[in-house]
C-alpha positions in Angstrom: 0.2 0.0 -0.1 1.5 3.3 -1.0 1.6 5.7 1.8 0.2 9.5 0.7 3.0 12.3 1.0 0.9 14.9 0.0 -1.0 17.3 2.3 1.0 15.1 5.8 1.3 16.2 8.8 4.7 16.8 10.8 3.8 13.7 12.8 2.6 11.8 9.7 6.1 12.5 8.0 7.8 11.4 11.2 6.0 8.5 11.1 6.9 8.2 7.6 10.3 8.3 8.3 10.1 4.9 10.9 8.2 3.1 8.6 10.1 3.5 5.3 12.4 0.2 4.8 15.2 -0.7 2.0 13.4 -2.5 -0.9 14.2 -6.2 -1.1 16.8 -7.8 -3.7 14.0 -8.6 -6.2 12.8 -4.9 -6.2 16.4 -4.3 -6.8 16.8 -6.2 -9.4 13.7 -5.3 -11.1 14.8 -1.6 -10.8 18.2 -2.3 -12.2 16.4 -4.3 -15.4 14.1 -1.2 -16.0 16.9 1.6 -16.0 19.6 -0.7 -17.7 21.7 -0.4 -14.6 25.0 -2.2 -14.6 26.4 -4.4 -11.7 28.7 -1.1 -10.6 25.6 1.2 -11.4 23.2 -1.4 -9.1 25.8 -1.4 -6.4 25.8 2.6 -6.1 21.6 2.5 -6.0 21.8 -0.1 -3.2 24.4 1.9 -1.5 22.4 5.2 -1.9 19.3 4.3 -0.8 20.8 2.0 2.3 22.6 5.1 3.3 19.7 7.5 3.2 17.3 5.3 5.1 19.8 4.8 7.4 20.1 8.5 7.8 16.3 9.3 7.9 16.1 7.3 10.8 19.0 8.7 12.4 16.9 12.1 12.1 13.8 10.9 12.6 14.9 9.0 15.9 16.6 13.0 16.9 13.2 14.7 16.5 11.4 12.6 19.0 12.7 14.5 21.8 13.1 18.0 20.0 13.0 21.0 22.4 10.5 23.6 21.7 10.7 25.8 18.3 11.6 29.1 20.0 14.9 27.8 21.5 15.8 25.7 18.6 15.4 28.8 16.5 17.0 30.9 18.8 20.1 29.2 19.4 20.3 28.8 15.5 20.3 32.3 15.1 22.9 33.0 17.7 25.4 30.6 16.2 24.8 32.0 12.5 25.6 35.3 13.7 28.8 34.2 15.9 30.0 32.4 12.7 29.2 35.3 10.4 31.4 37.6 12.7 34.3 35.4 12.7 34.3 35.0 9.2 34.2 38.8 8.6 37.5 38.5 11.4 39.5 36.0 9.6 38.4 37.4 6.1 39.6 41.1 7.4 42.7 39.4 9.4 43.9 37.4 6.5 47.3 38.6 6.1 48.1 38.0 9.6 46.8 34.4 10.2 50.2 33.0 8.6 52.0 34.0 12.2 49.3 32.9 14.1 50.6 29.2 14.1 52.5 27.5 16.7 54.8 24.9 15.2 53.1 22.0 16.6 50.0 23.2 14.6 51.2 23.7 11.7 49.4 22.3 8.6 46.9 20.5 11.4 43.5 21.9 9.7 44.6 20.2 6.7 44.0 16.9 8.2 40.9 17.9 8.6 40.4 18.5 4.9 39.3 15.3 2.3 40.9 15.4 -1.0 37.2 16.1 -2.3 37.2 19.1 0.1 40.9 20.7 -1.4 39.4 20.0 -5.0 36.3 22.6 -3.9 38.3 25.0 -3.0 41.1 25.0 -5.5 39.5 23.0 -8.8 42.6 23.1 -10.9 45.3 21.4 -7.9 46.9 18.5 -9.4 48.2 16.5 -6.4 45.6 13.5 -6.3 47.5 10.4 -4.9 48.0 7.4 -7.0 46.1 5.3 -4.6 46.3 2.1 -6.9 50.1 2.0 -6.2 49.8 1.9 -2.4 47.4 -0.4 -2.4 49.6 -2.9 -4.8 52.5 -2.4 -2.5 50.7 -2.8 0.7 49.3 -6.1 -0.9 52.5 -7.1 -2.0 53.7 -7.0 1.2 50.7 -8.7 3.2 50.1 -5.1 5.2 46.6 -3.7 6.1 44.9 -1.4 3.4 42.8 0.5 6.1 41.1 3.9 5.3 42.9 5.5 8.2 46.3 4.1 6.9 45.6 5.3 3.7 44.8 9.0 5.0 48.3 8.9 6.7 50.1 7.9 3.8 48.8 11.0 1.9 48.6 13.3 4.9 51.6 15.6 3.8 49.9 17.1 0.8 47.1 18.1 2.7 49.2 19.6 5.4 51.4 22.0 2.9 48.1 23.0 1.3 47.0 24.1 4.6 50.5 25.7 5.3 50.0 27.5 2.1 46.6 28.4 2.2 45.3 28.9 5.9 43.1 31.7 5.7 41.1 29.9 2.9 41.1 26.4 4.9 39.5 28.5 7.8 36.8 30.6 5.5 35.7 27.2 4.1 35.2 25.3 7.0 33.5 28.2 8.6 31.5 28.1 5.2 30.3 24.9 5.9 29.0 25.4 9.0 27.1 28.6 8.0 25.8 26.5 5.3 24.3 24.2 8.1 22.4 27.3 9.8 22.0 29.6 7.1 19.4 27.2 5.5 17.5 26.7 8.7 17.2 30.3 9.8 16.0 30.9 6.2 13.3 28.3 6.4 12.4 30.0 10.0 9.6 32.7 8.4 7.9 30.0 6.5 7.4 27.6 9.2 4.7 29.8 11.0 2.0 27.8 9.7 0.8 25.7 6.8 2.0 21.9 5.5 5.1 21.0 6.1 7.9 19.8 3.8 8.2 16.3 3.4 11.8 16.2 4.3 11.8 11.9 3.7 11.1 12.1 -0.3 13.1 15.4 -0.1 16.3 13.6 1.4 15.7 10.7 -0.7 15.5 12.8 -3.9 18.9 14.9 -2.9 20.8 11.7 -2.3 19.7 10.3 -5.5 20.6 13.5 -7.5 24.1 13.6 -5.6 24.6 9.8 -6.5 23.2 10.1 -10.3 26.4 9.9 -12.0 27.2 6.8 -10.4 23.7 5.2 -10.7 22.5 6.4 -14.4 25.6 7.7 -15.6 24.5 11.4 -16.2 23.8 15.0 -14.0 20.2 14.8 -12.8 17.5 17.1 -14.6 14.5 17.7 -13.6 12.8 17.3 -17.3 9.8 15.0 -17.4 10.5 11.9 -18.5 14.2 12.3 -18.3 16.3 9.3 -16.7 16.7 11.0 -13.3 13.0 11.9 -13.2 11.9 8.1 -14.3 14.6 6.9 -11.8 12.9 8.8 -8.7 9.3 8.0 -9.5 10.3 3.9 -9.3 12.6 4.5 -6.4 9.6 6.2 -4.6 7.6 3.7 -6.0 9.8 0.9 -4.6 10.2 2.5 -1.2 6.3 2.8 -1.1 5.6 6.2 -1.2 3.4 7.9 -3.0 4.9 9.5 -6.0 2.5 12.6 -5.7 4.2 15.8 -7.8 7.7 14.6 -7.5 9.0 16.4 -10.8 8.0 19.5 -8.8 10.0 18.1 -5.5 12.9 17.6 -8.1 13.1 21.0 -9.3 12.8 22.9 -6.4 15.5 20.7 -4.8 17.7 20.7 -8.2 17.6 25.0 -8.2 18.0 25.1 -4.2 21.0 22.9 -4.0 22.1 22.7 -7.8 25.9 23.5 -6.8 26.4 21.2 -4.1 24.8 18.3 -6.2 27.0 19.4 -9.5 29.9 18.8 -7.0 
C-alpha cells in the first residue's frame, strides 16, 4: 500500500520516516532491469538507498525529543551570527593569519580536509595521489589497507596545502558550518503554518541527485520523462511512497541545492 505524501502533517512525516524500509533484492533487480543498470550502477543505487534510509532513521530518532521551536530557532540564529562575525574577522585579518600558528599546529587543519574538499576549494589543483600504487604495495607486503592508513599515507599534501592557504581553509570550514545554519534560519519565516515539507521524500531525492552520475551515468535534470525523473519515480514507488508531484519537488531541490549536487 502506498503511503500518501501530499498534505501530510509533521507527525505523519515522522511516522513515515520510522516505517520506510529498504526494498528487497528482487525489487532492486527489477529497478536495475527497468533502468538498464550494470552491476556497478546497481551497487551504487543500493548503497545510496541504504545510506539514505539509515540517515532518515537517525534524523527521525533525533526529532522525537526535540526542544520547543523557539529554543531551536534562537540557538540557530545566535550560532549563525557568531559564525558570520568569525568569517568577517578572518577575512579582514587574512594577511596576519600565517603568523598565528605554533609549530606543533602547523598544517593541522589540513588533516581535517578530504581531497574532495581541497578540490572544491581549488578545482585546478593537481596533487591527487595514486592510490592504486599504494594499495598494490601494501598487498604485496601483506600489510593492511585500512582507510586510516590511507589517510596517513597521503596526509602530507593536505598539511602543505593548509600551510599555504590557512585563511582559505578557515573560511572554507566556517562556510560549511554557515551552510548548516543559514538554510535552517532562512526557513524559519516559512514555518509559521501550513503543510510542512516532506523531508523524507526530499532527502531521498537529494541523495539520488548527488549520486546520479554513479547510478545512471549522467547529471540529474528536472525534465519530465528524463532518466533521473523516471528513476526517482520508480525508487519512491519501490519504497512504498506515493509519487505525487515529485517533478516539482525535484525541480525545487535542484534549484536550491544545484551547486552541491553538481559538485
